[in-house]
C-alpha positions in Angstrom: 67.8 5.7 -35.1 67.6 9.5 -35.3 68.4 11.6 -38.4 71.5 13.1 -36.8 72.9 9.6 -36.2 72.3 8.6 -39.8 74.1 11.8 -41.1 76.9 11.2 -38.7 77.3 7.6 -39.8 77.5 8.7 -43.5 80.0 11.4 -42.7 82.1 8.9 -40.7 82.4 6.7 -43.8 83.2 9.6 -46.0 86.0 10.9 -43.7 87.2 7.3 -43.2 87.6 7.0 -47.0 89.4 10.4 -47.2 91.6 9.5 -44.3 92.6 6.2 -46.0 93.4 8.0 -49.3 95.4 10.7 -47.5 97.3 8.0 -45.6 98.2 6.2 -48.8 99.4 9.4 -50.4 101.2 10.3 -47.2 100.1 14.0 -47.2 99.3 16.2 -44.3 95.5 15.8 -44.6 95.4 12.3 -43.1 95.5 13.6 -39.5 92.6 16.1 -40.2 90.5 13.4 -41.9 91.1 11.1 -38.9 89.9 13.7 -36.4 86.8 14.5 -38.5 86.0 10.8 -38.8 86.4 10.4 -35.0 84.1 13.4 -34.4 81.4 12.0 -36.7 81.6 8.6 -35.0 81.1 10.2 -31.6 78.1 12.1 -32.9 76.7 8.8 -34.3 77.1 7.1 -30.9 75.3 10.0 -29.1 72.5 9.9 -31.7 72.0 6.2 -31.1 71.9 6.7 -27.3 69.3 9.5 -27.6 67.1 7.3 -29.9 67.1 4.5 -27.3 65.9 6.8 -24.5 63.0 8.1 -26.6 61.5 4.6 -27.2 58.1 4.3 -25.5 58.1 2.1 -22.4 56.0 -1.0 -22.8 53.7 -2.0 -20.0 52.1 -5.3 -19.1 48.8 -3.7 -18.2 45.8 -5.4 -19.8 42.5 -3.7 -20.6 39.9 -4.3 -17.9 37.2 -6.6 -19.1 33.7 -5.2 -18.6 30.8 -7.5 -18.2 28.0 -6.4 -20.6 24.6 -6.2 -19.0 22.4 -8.8 -20.5 19.4 -7.4 -22.1 17.3 -10.3 -20.9 18.2 -9.7 -17.3 17.2 -6.0 -17.5 14.0 -6.9 -19.2 13.2 -9.4 -16.4 13.9 -6.9 -13.7 11.6 -4.3 -15.4 8.9 -7.0 -15.7 9.1 -7.8 -12.0 8.7 -4.1 -11.1 5.7 -3.8 -13.4 4.1 -6.9 -12.0 4.6 -5.6 -8.5 2.4 -2.6 -9.3 -0.5 -4.7 -10.7 -3.5 -5.2 -8.4 -3.8 -8.7 -7.2 -7.5 -8.5 -6.8 -10.3 -6.9 -8.7 -11.6 -3.8 -6.9 -14.7 -3.6 -9.1 -16.2 -6.7 -7.3 -19.1 -6.1 -4.9 -18.2 -6.4 -1.3 -19.3 -10.0 -0.8 -17.3 -11.2 -3.8 -14.3 -9.1 -2.9 -14.2 -10.2 0.7 -14.8 -13.9 0.0 -12.1 -13.9 -2.7 -9.6 -12.4 -0.3 -10.6 -14.7 2.6 -10.3 -17.8 0.3 -6.6 -17.0 -0.2 -3.9 -18.4 2.1 -3.4 -16.2 5.1 0.2 -15.4 4.1 -1.1 -14.0 0.8 -4.0 -11.9 2.1 -1.9 -9.0 3.4 0.2 -8.8 0.2 -3.0 -8.9 -2.0 -4.7 -6.2 0.0 -1.6 -4.0 -0.1 -1.6 -4.1 -3.9 -5.0 -2.2 -3.8 -4.7 -0.2 -0.6 -5.9 3.4 -1.1 -7.8 2.5 -4.2 -11.4 3.6 -4.5 -14.1 0.9 -4.2 -17.9 1.1 -4.6 -19.8 -1.2 -2.4 -23.3 -1.5 -0.8 -24.8 -2.9 2.3 -27.3 -2.5 5.1 -26.9 0.2 7.7 -26.1 -1.0 11.2 -25.9 2.5 12.6 -24.8 6.0 11.8 -22.3 7.8 14.0 -21.2 11.4 14.0 -18.7 10.9 11.2 -18.8 7.2 10.4 -21.3 4.9 8.9 -21.4 1.2 10.1 -22.5 -1.0 7.3 -23.0 -4.8 7.1 -21.7 -5.9 3.7 -24.0 -9.0 3.4 -27.6 -7.8 3.9 -29.0 -11.3 3.6 -27.1 -12.4 6.7 -28.0 -9.3 8.8 -30.4 -10.0 11.6 -30.7 -6.5 13.1 -27.7 -6.7 15.4 -26.3 -3.5 16.8 -22.7 -2.4 16.3 -21.9 -3.0 20.0 -23.2 -6.6 19.7 -21.2 -7.3 16.6 -18.0 -5.8 17.9 -18.4 -7.7 21.2 -19.2 -11.1 19.6 -16.7 -10.5 16.7 -18.0 -13.4 14.7 -19.4 -11.1 12.0 -16.7 -8.4 12.2 -15.1 -9.5 8.9 -18.3 -8.5 7.1 -18.6 -5.0 8.6 -17.4 -1.9 6.7 -16.8 1.4 8.6 -17.1 4.3 6.2 -15.4 7.5 7.3 -17.3 10.1 5.4 -15.8 13.5 4.3 -19.2 15.3 4.7 -21.0 14.4 7.9 -24.3 15.7 6.6 -24.4 12.7 4.3 -25.3 10.6 7.3 -28.4 12.6 8.2 -31.5 10.6 8.0 -29.8 7.2 7.8 -31.2 4.6 10.1 -30.6 0.9 10.9 -31.9 -1.3 8.2 -31.5 1.2 5.3 -29.7 -0.1 2.2 -26.9 2.2 1.1 -24.4 2.2 -1.7 -21.1 4.0 -0.9 -17.6 4.6 -2.1 -14.3 5.3 -0.4 -10.5 4.6 -0.3 -9.5 1.2 1.0 -7.7 1.9 4.4 -7.6 -1.4 6.3 -8.9 -4.9 5.6 -11.3 -7.0 7.5 -10.2 -10.3 9.1 -12.7 -13.1 9.7 -13.8 -13.0 13.4 -11.1 -10.4 14.2 -11.5 -7.0 12.6 -13.7 -4.9 10.3 -12.9 -3.1 7.0 -12.3 0.7 6.9 -12.9 3.1 4.0 -11.6 6.7 4.1 -12.9 9.8 2.3 -16.2 8.0 2.0 -19.2 9.2 0.1 -22.8 8.0 0.2 -23.8 7.2 -3.4 -27.4 6.1 -2.8 -29.8 4.9 -0.2 -33.0 2.9 0.1 -35.0 3.6 3.3 -36.1 0.5 5.1 -39.8 -0.1 5.4 -40.9 0.9 8.9 -41.8 -1.9 11.1 -45.0 -2.1 13.1 -44.4 -1.0 16.6 -45.0 -3.9 19.0 -47.4 -3.7 21.8 -46.4 -5.1 25.1 -48.4 -7.3 27.6 -47.7 -8.0 31.2 -46.5 -11.5 30.2 -44.0 -10.1 27.7 -42.9 -7.5 30.2 -42.1 -10.2 32.8 -39.9 -12.1 30.3 -37.7 -9.1 29.8 -34.6 -9.1 32.1 -31.9 -6.5 32.8 -28.8 -7.2 30.7 -30.8 -8.0 27.6 -30.0 -6.1 24.4 -32.4 -3.9 22.6 -32.7 -6.4 19.8 -33.6 -9.2 22.2 -36.2 -7.0 23.9 -37.7 -5.9 20.6 -37.9 -9.5 19.5 -39.9 -10.5 22.6 -42.3 -7.6 22.2 -42.7 -8.0 18.5 -41.3 -4.7 17.1 -39.2 -1.6 17.8 -40.1 0.9 20.4 -40.2 4.7 20.2 -37.0 6.4 21.4 -38.0 9.0 24.0 -34.5 10.2 24.9 -30.8 9.5 24.2 -27.5 10.6 25.6 -24.1 10.1 24.1 -23.1 8.7 20.7 -24.1 5.4 19.2 -21.5 2.8 19.6 -20.1 4.3 22.8 -20.4 2.0 25.9 -22.1 4.9 27.8 -24.6 5.6 25.1 -27.9 5.7 26.8 -31.4 5.6 25.3 -34.9 5.1 26.6 -37.6 3.3 24.5 -41.3 3.3 25.1 -43.9 0.7 24.0 -47.7 1.0 24.0 -49.3 -1.6 26.3 -52.3 -3.8 26.3 -54.6 -3.2 29.2 -56.1 -0.1 30.6 -56.1 3.4 29.2 -52.6 4.7 28.7 -51.0 1.3 29.4 -47.3 1.4 28.4 -43.8 0.3 29.3 -40.4 2.0 29.2 -37.0 0.5 28.9 -33.6 2.2 29.5 -30.5 0.8 27.8 -26.9 1.8 28.3 -24.2 0.4 25.9 -27.2 -1.6 24.4 -27.8 -3.4 27.7 -31.1 -3.1 29.6 -30.5 -1.2 32.8 -34.0 -0.4 34.0 -37.6 -1.0 33.1 -41.0 0.4 34.2 -44.7 -0.2 33.2 -48.1 1.2 33.8 -51.5 -0.5 33.4 -50.3 -3.6 31.6 -52.5 -6.7 31.7 
């Protein structure tokens, strides 16, 4: 109820009383009091109507309930993200321990484990298989290396999982490295080896140290040894028959390439100047010649 309605109601009662008194006394004021009372009553009714229209409209809307984020759930999600970044294998392990640990895992876990340390720097060591123009081919388990060439290992594949190809940043670091040298090296893990299928690769490699292999005594060749050697044999097979490495007289191409050609010479037993020459292409004997062998 508004203030106007209250005042109008009070005025109505006042005029009603005055009208009643005037009516009893029968004077001419009765008509005026009646009109004033009627007017105040009308004002009262209007005031009541206005008050009703100003009432706030009630709604049935209910507050939307929000689901609070559980602190435990957030903590778990954060923990999973943190765990995903943790290396799943120790990169400080030497190559033989690192590779054997990875290969011992289920095949389905090996890729995930390697991905957790991909691009991390490792420091390993091994025996030089051969040095290319910008890559060093290293056998990671020196005790199991029998002097095989890279072309033999890559063709046979049995030992590929133990080979590390180090892509060096500075090519000059490969100068003077020869088959059989022991080297320590570092680099970023690029791709993993798979037993009997593929080799390891390190990028931005660096040669940390080297131990030059003791030179082997050059073998001397006899006519009997010469006759045992057949085209298609590898350099390692020929050297084993003769009893030592030969002297490289010439080479064409890059080591590891199937067209890489090299000629080796051996001193012979027999007359003055006895010798034998062997030409290999792709590490397979293509031609041989001898002079004065007995």
